[in-house]
N, C-alpha and C positions, 0 to 999 in steps of 0.2 A: 161246236164253236160255229157261229155265222162267219161267212166271209162272202165279200162281194167285191168284183173289181170291173174295171171299164175303162173305155177311152173315147175321145172324140176329136175332130180336128174342125178347121173353119177359117173363115175370113172374118175379122172385126168389122164391125158397123161403125157408122158416124156418131151415134150416140149409144150409151151403156145399153147393152142387151144381154140377157141370160144366154150363155153358151152351154151350160150344164146345170140341171137341177137335181139333186138327189135327195128325194122324199123319205121319209121314214127311218130317218139317221139315228134317231132315238135306239134303235136297235142294236147299234154298232158303239163299241167303247173307243176306237181308234181308228184314225184315217190317215193316209198319207196321199198328198197331192201332188203331183209334178206338173207344172204349167211351162209350156216351152213357146218362146216367140220364134216360129221357125221362119220368118222372114229376113231377108238378106240386108235390108235397107232402112227399115222403119220401126220405132218403138210401138208399143201398145201399153194401156193401163188397164188393171184388172182389180177387182174386189170380190171378196167372199162374204155373203150375207149368211147369217147363222140365224134361223128362226126358231122361236120357243115353241110354235104350235104349226102343225102341217095345216097349210091354208092360211095362216095368220098373217098379220100385218106389222108386228113388231119384231126388230130383228138387230143383231149386232154385227158390225164390220170386224171380219177377223182374216186377213187385215184389211185395214181401210185401202182407199186409193193407192196403187203403188204401180209405178213405171217398170217395165220389163223391156231392156234393150234387145236388139237384134240378134239373133242366133244365141239366147240365152235362157237359161232353165232355172226356175225357182221350186222350192219345195216347201210345202206347208203340211204341218203335222198339228192334228188335234185329238187329244186324248182326253178321256174321263169327263165327257160333257153329257149334257142332257139335251143338246139341239135336236129339234124335230126335223128340220130339212135346211140342207145347204145348197146355196144358189151362186154360181161363179158367173160373173159379169165382166164383159169387157169392152172396150172402146178403142179405136185408132187414136193414136197420138197426134199425128198430122196427117199422115197418108194410110190407106189400108194397108194391112199386113196379115199374115196367117198366123195360126196358133194350133198346138196340140196339146191334149190333156190326158194324164193317165193317173187312176187313181185306184187304192185298194183299200177296203175296210173290214175290221174284225170286230168280233163281238163275242 
């Protein structure tokens, strides 16, 4: 069984930017992603783009743009898909804030 896990942290930008890209996702059947707004006073917005082809241009937003309040964590679960690449993008809501992402994939 394949398994991969990882994490990243950072500060959101003024415009949507990729904060984590997971290529070759098609090798895995399930993923759990935890996204936390680690800031104490500002919200952020995020979206997950799921591409059908590594290096492709066509994607589905899963979820579409979603706001995440201060010191809040959300969980995204994806199972039994054929997505090739996942790309998590974030933008500040009003003022810059920080984030943390952890994920685990199994195939």
